[in-house]
C-alpha positions, 0 to 999 in steps of 0.5 A: 282128301280135304276137310271140306264138308261133302254135299248130301245127294238126293236122287229123284225118283225119275232120274233113279228110273233113267239110271236103271235104264243105262247100260252097266257100264254107263251106270257105273260111270255116272255113279262114279261121277255122282260121287265127285258131284258130292264133294265138289258140285261145280267141278270143272266140265259142270255148266249152269243151265239157262233159264234155270237153277239147274246144272249139268254134268257131262259123262260122255254122251250122257248127262246128269242134270241136278240142283245145288242147295248150297245152304243146306249142302244138298244136291238133288239130281233131277235127270240122268240120260242121253244128252239128246234126250235128257234136257226134254 
């Protein structure tokens, strides 16, 4: 692994509740994806959302919506859910 500094991940309470409601196998995949974002927040497959400072990362039919603070080396997970519902 490179010596690059990892980002600190903070999961907002509403996103935490959304994760808790996921089926177990989806929860596991989303958790692994969050660990990957910790290393590289703008990894392939992530996309900046228009009209906002948020990004989204695809995990199958589910999305992780998050913001990045490069100065503080932190990521804040603001939403996790099915692609039909997560942007509402």
